[in-house]
MDAnalysis code that builds the backbone (N, CA, C; Angstrom):
import MDAnalysis as mda
import numpy as np

u = mda.Universe.empty(243, n_residues=81, atom_resindex=np.repeat(np.arange(81), 3), trajectory=True)
u.add_TopologyAttr("name", ["N", "CA", "C"] * 81)
u.add_TopologyAttr("resid", np.arange(1, 82))
u.add_TopologyAttr("resname", ["MET", "PRO", "GLU", "PHE", "ASP", "ARG", "TYR", "THR", "TRP", "PHE", "GLY", "LEU", "PHE", "ALA", "PRO", "ALA", "GLY", "THR", "PRO", "ARG", "GLY", "ILE", "ILE", "ALA", "ARG", "LEU", "GLN", "SER", "GLU", "THR", "VAL", "ALA", "ALA", "LEU", "LYS", "ALA", "ASP", "ASP", "VAL", "LEU", "GLU", "ALA", "VAL", "ARG", "LEU", "GLY", "ARG", "ARG", "ARG", "ALA", "GLY", "ARG", "GLN", "HIS", "ALA", "GLY", "ALA", "VAL", "HIS", "ARG", "ALA", "ASP", "PRO", "VAL", "ARG", "CYS", "ARG", "ARG", "VAL", "GLY", "ARG", "VAL", "ILE", "ARG", "ALA", "ALA", "ASN", "VAL", "GLU", "PRO", "GLN"])
u.atoms.positions = np.array([
    [13.983, 4.792, -31.290],
    [14.758, 5.248, -32.056],
    [15.433, 4.879, -33.778],
    [15.304, 5.859, -34.632],
    [16.261, 5.274, -35.377],
    [16.778, 5.371, -36.208],
    [17.474, 6.884, -35.264],
    [19.679, 6.492, -36.095],
    [19.762, 5.973, -34.700],
    [19.768, 5.605, -34.081],
    [20.484, 3.554, -33.407],
    [20.476, 2.913, -34.380],
    [22.228, 2.799, -34.142],
    [22.830, 1.661, -35.247],
    [22.600, 0.650, -34.480],
    [21.964, -0.256, -33.872],
    [22.268, -1.303, -33.747],
    [22.431, -3.569, -34.042],
    [24.088, -3.776, -34.198],
    [24.017, -5.197, -34.107],
    [25.428, -5.271, -34.575],
    [26.114, -6.953, -34.275],
    [26.690, -7.417, -34.013],
    [27.791, -8.397, -35.128],
    [28.508, -7.588, -34.818],
    [29.574, -8.774, -36.517],
    [30.969, -9.334, -36.145],
    [31.085, -10.309, -36.077],
    [31.948, -10.841, -35.717],
    [33.229, -11.057, -37.091],
    [34.036, -10.832, -37.479],
    [34.827, -10.906, -38.264],
    [36.716, -11.478, -37.582],
    [37.359, -12.100, -38.198],
    [38.390, -12.523, -38.395],
    [39.831, -11.868, -39.224],
    [41.035, -11.187, -39.122],
    [41.218, -10.723, -39.515],
    [42.844, -10.254, -40.084],
    [43.185, -11.223, -40.753],
    [44.981, -11.470, -41.191],
    [45.731, -10.042, -41.553],
    [46.825, -10.669, -41.615],
    [48.273, -9.368, -41.787],
    [47.690, -9.539, -42.443],
    [48.539, -8.131, -43.190],
    [48.134, -7.905, -44.689],
    [50.180, -8.294, -45.433],
    [49.296, -9.200, -46.335],
    [50.190, -9.756, -46.676],
    [50.047, -11.424, -46.574],
    [48.891, -11.378, -45.522],
    [49.049, -12.953, -45.419],
    [48.735, -14.136, -46.925],
    [49.621, -14.726, -46.906],
    [48.842, -15.572, -47.988],
    [47.724, -16.487, -48.459],
    [47.294, -16.576, -50.299],
    [46.017, -16.288, -49.939],
    [45.648, -17.475, -49.543],
    [46.686, -19.638, -49.583],
    [46.026, -20.216, -48.996],
    [45.571, -20.481, -47.710],
    [46.671, -19.679, -46.402],
    [46.424, -19.600, -45.197],
    [44.451, -18.792, -45.673],
    [44.608, -17.128, -46.030],
    [43.265, -16.617, -45.545],
    [41.776, -18.086, -46.863],
    [42.532, -19.180, -47.447],
    [41.371, -19.761, -48.133],
    [41.412, -21.037, -46.534],
    [41.836, -21.360, -45.579],
    [42.242, -22.606, -45.038],
    [42.025, -21.332, -44.068],
    [40.879, -20.196, -44.015],
    [40.716, -20.065, -42.107],
    [39.218, -19.531, -42.907],
    [39.106, -19.349, -44.220],
    [36.982, -18.985, -45.040],
    [36.870, -20.617, -44.891],
    [37.820, -21.621, -45.648],
    [36.339, -23.095, -44.945],
    [36.602, -23.647, -43.408],
    [37.585, -23.883, -42.950],
    [37.317, -24.080, -41.475],
    [36.451, -22.953, -40.434],
    [36.179, -21.908, -41.108],
    [35.413, -20.896, -40.912],
    [33.873, -21.618, -40.692],
    [33.899, -21.241, -42.624],
    [32.317, -21.446, -42.855],
    [31.603, -23.472, -42.002],
    [33.068, -24.262, -42.214],
    [32.424, -25.540, -41.267],
    [31.984, -25.739, -40.384],
    [32.458, -24.640, -38.605],
    [32.377, -23.988, -37.857],
    [30.650, -23.092, -37.592],
    [30.536, -23.251, -38.883],
    [28.973, -21.962, -38.733],
    [29.002, -23.175, -38.390],
    [28.270, -23.822, -39.885],
    [27.648, -25.617, -39.836],
    [27.324, -26.613, -38.444],
    [28.218, -26.256, -37.897],
    [28.310, -27.144, -36.434],
    [27.193, -26.834, -36.089],
    [26.121, -28.218, -35.070],
    [24.972, -27.851, -34.724],
    [25.629, -27.005, -33.593],
    [26.484, -27.996, -32.379],
    [26.426, -26.765, -31.140],
    [26.302, -25.492, -31.825],
    [27.167, -24.744, -33.189],
    [26.833, -23.079, -32.902],
    [26.066, -22.592, -33.595],
    [25.558, -23.468, -34.950],
    [23.787, -23.256, -34.822],
    [22.429, -23.057, -33.865],
    [22.643, -24.353, -33.137],
    [22.047, -23.716, -31.743],
    [21.698, -22.970, -30.962],
    [23.578, -22.096, -31.143],
    [24.116, -20.855, -30.048],
    [23.036, -19.743, -30.646],
    [23.577, -19.896, -32.069],
    [23.280, -18.274, -32.657],
    [20.945, -18.803, -32.425],
    [21.098, -20.106, -33.128],
    [19.208, -19.846, -32.734],
    [18.530, -19.827, -31.753],
    [19.521, -20.189, -30.335],
    [18.748, -19.332, -28.363],
    [19.172, -18.000, -28.721],
    [20.330, -17.393, -29.588],
    [20.592, -16.288, -29.227],
    [19.451, -15.053, -30.470],
    [19.196, -16.524, -31.043],
    [18.277, -15.495, -32.425],
    [19.498, -14.465, -33.353],
    [20.104, -14.982, -33.544],
    [20.710, -14.329, -34.006],
    [21.430, -14.850, -35.801],
    [22.053, -14.554, -36.613],
    [21.701, -15.065, -37.919],
    [23.422, -15.785, -38.302],
    [23.393, -16.827, -38.641],
    [24.864, -17.058, -38.998],
    [24.888, -16.912, -40.932],
    [26.145, -15.800, -40.643],
    [26.410, -16.026, -42.052],
    [28.250, -15.582, -42.633],
    [27.057, -15.839, -44.072],
    [29.217, -15.686, -43.581],
    [29.228, -14.651, -45.354],
    [30.964, -14.101, -45.099],
    [31.117, -13.533, -46.964],
    [32.838, -13.542, -47.127],
    [32.905, -13.456, -48.115],
    [33.956, -13.726, -48.100],
    [35.211, -12.571, -48.205],
    [35.926, -13.333, -47.921],
    [36.930, -11.669, -47.177],
    [36.885, -10.627, -48.400],
    [37.360, -9.108, -47.751],
    [37.240, -7.887, -48.285],
    [35.667, -7.897, -48.226],
    [35.022, -8.827, -48.212],
    [32.805, -8.161, -48.725],
    [32.808, -7.762, -47.228],
    [33.926, -7.145, -46.162],
    [33.059, -6.427, -45.330],
    [33.695, -5.629, -45.721],
    [34.723, -5.326, -45.362],
    [35.073, -3.805, -46.206],
    [34.747, -3.151, -48.018],
    [34.929, -4.288, -48.624],
    [32.780, -3.297, -49.513],
    [32.119, -2.852, -48.553],
    [31.789, -3.347, -48.465],
    [30.394, -3.344, -48.136],
    [29.756, -1.258, -46.776],
    [30.956, -1.759, -46.140],
    [31.236, -0.873, -44.472],
    [32.425, -0.310, -44.259],
    [33.154, 0.460, -45.706],
    [34.424, 0.730, -45.622],
    [34.712, 1.782, -44.492],
    [33.402, 3.286, -44.472],
    [33.080, 3.555, -42.839],
    [33.875, 2.877, -41.513],
    [32.939, 2.252, -41.322],
    [32.684, 1.783, -40.102],
    [34.820, 0.684, -40.422],
    [34.903, 0.031, -41.231],
    [36.104, -0.277, -41.361],
    [37.262, 1.032, -40.742],
    [37.021, 1.993, -41.638],
    [38.290, 3.304, -41.476],
    [38.315, 3.130, -40.339],
    [36.920, 3.090, -39.252],
    [36.685, 3.477, -38.242],
    [37.174, 2.847, -36.981],
    [37.206, 1.013, -37.288],
    [37.298, -0.006, -36.480],
    [38.848, 0.540, -36.822],
    [39.223, 0.055, -37.706],
    [41.258, 0.589, -38.002],
    [41.241, 1.598, -37.655],
    [40.824, 2.347, -36.782],
    [41.636, 3.976, -36.509],
    [41.558, 3.822, -34.372],
    [40.906, 2.839, -34.057],
    [40.596, 2.576, -33.044],
    [41.513, 1.884, -32.240],
    [41.639, 0.025, -33.165],
    [42.713, -0.302, -32.990],
    [43.984, 0.514, -33.138],
    [44.149, 0.632, -34.404],
    [45.613, 1.688, -34.383],
    [45.756, 2.716, -32.737],
    [44.677, 2.824, -32.562],
    [44.949, 4.203, -31.650],
    [45.040, 3.341, -30.088],
    [44.928, 1.999, -30.005],
    [44.548, 1.468, -28.964],
    [45.443, 0.521, -29.011],
    [46.509, 0.651, -29.723],
    [48.015, -0.191, -29.655],
    [47.735, -1.423, -29.705],
    [47.085, -1.675, -30.494],
    [45.990, -3.492, -30.391],
    [47.395, -4.002, -30.530],
    [47.356, -4.932, -30.352],
    [48.352, -5.789, -31.463],
    [48.203, -7.278, -31.384],
    [49.116, -7.813, -32.629],
    [48.318, -9.774, -33.049],
    [48.970, -10.428, -32.634],
    [48.248, -11.051, -31.327],
    [48.688, -12.370, -30.779],
    [48.789, -13.437, -31.529],
])
């Protein structure tokens, strides 16, 4: 089905105003975790591709999807934990 859009991605989000140092630390720790042997093996077994993008790149790459996800989060009253 050519109109079927299927892919999975995971992202880490932080509240607006989170200090840049915290964002940088989260990014560097995530990159390190994605390089871990057990994570790479899990990705390989699932025939997935591990990748990483700089903070904000997801929104720039797909702003329509980000707005849609934001509406769903707000409608569900999701609160950070």
